[in-house]
PLY file of the C-alpha trace (Angstrom):
ply
format ascii 1.0
element vertex 63
property float x
property float y
property float z
element edge 62
property int vertex1
property int vertex2
end_header
-11.20 20.04 -12.94
-10.72 20.47 -16.68
-10.66 23.92 -18.23
-13.82 24.57 -20.30
-13.38 24.67 -24.08
-13.03 28.08 -25.70
-12.95 28.36 -29.47
-10.32 30.32 -31.36
-12.93 32.80 -32.55
-14.21 33.43 -29.02
-10.68 33.97 -27.80
-9.93 36.30 -30.71
-13.03 38.42 -30.05
-12.31 38.59 -26.32
-8.71 39.68 -26.99
-9.85 42.25 -29.55
-12.35 43.78 -27.13
-9.69 43.95 -24.43
-7.33 45.79 -26.80
-10.00 48.09 -28.25
-12.87 48.58 -25.77
-14.28 51.49 -27.81
-15.64 48.96 -30.33
-18.58 48.20 -28.04
-19.57 51.87 -27.88
-19.33 52.17 -31.67
-21.56 49.10 -32.06
-24.16 50.66 -29.76
-24.06 53.94 -31.72
-24.48 52.08 -35.02
-27.38 50.05 -33.70
-29.09 53.18 -32.38
-28.61 54.91 -35.72
-29.95 52.09 -37.93
-32.22 49.86 -35.83
-33.46 51.38 -32.58
-36.14 53.66 -33.99
-39.41 54.80 -32.49
-42.34 52.98 -34.09
-45.09 55.03 -35.71
-48.40 53.17 -35.41
-50.11 55.21 -38.14
-47.36 54.45 -40.64
-47.43 50.76 -39.80
-51.21 50.64 -40.26
-50.99 52.50 -43.60
-48.28 50.12 -44.82
-50.34 47.11 -43.80
-53.42 48.42 -45.59
-51.55 49.32 -48.79
-50.13 45.86 -49.47
-51.47 44.01 -52.48
-52.27 40.32 -52.17
-50.01 38.15 -54.28
-51.54 35.45 -56.42
-50.71 31.87 -55.36
-48.51 31.14 -58.37
-46.70 34.29 -59.41
-45.77 33.26 -62.94
-49.25 32.19 -64.02
-51.20 34.65 -66.17
-54.51 35.80 -64.84
-57.31 33.88 -66.52
0 1
1 2
2 3
3 4
4 5
5 6
6 7
7 8
8 9
9 10
10 11
11 12
12 13
13 14
14 15
15 16
16 17
17 18
18 19
19 20
20 21
21 22
22 23
23 24
24 25
25 26
26 27
27 28
28 29
29 30
30 31
31 32
32 33
33 34
34 35
35 36
36 37
37 38
38 39
39 40
40 41
41 42
42 43
43 44
44 45
45 46
46 47
47 48
48 49
49 50
50 51
51 52
52 53
53 54
54 55
55 56
56 57
57 58
58 59
59 60
60 61
61 62
């Protein structure tokens, strides 16, 4: 049976992660720091209520 195709980029990433396995832990720490945040329902509701409707054509003067 033929060997399945593996791109150069996939091979490079696999080799990099084998050489430096700590990269995965650093990625998880970075994600936790910037993205995985607890959601505050009150803040989300306040943000939703404070938005201003945009006019259909932004560059047209109000008549």
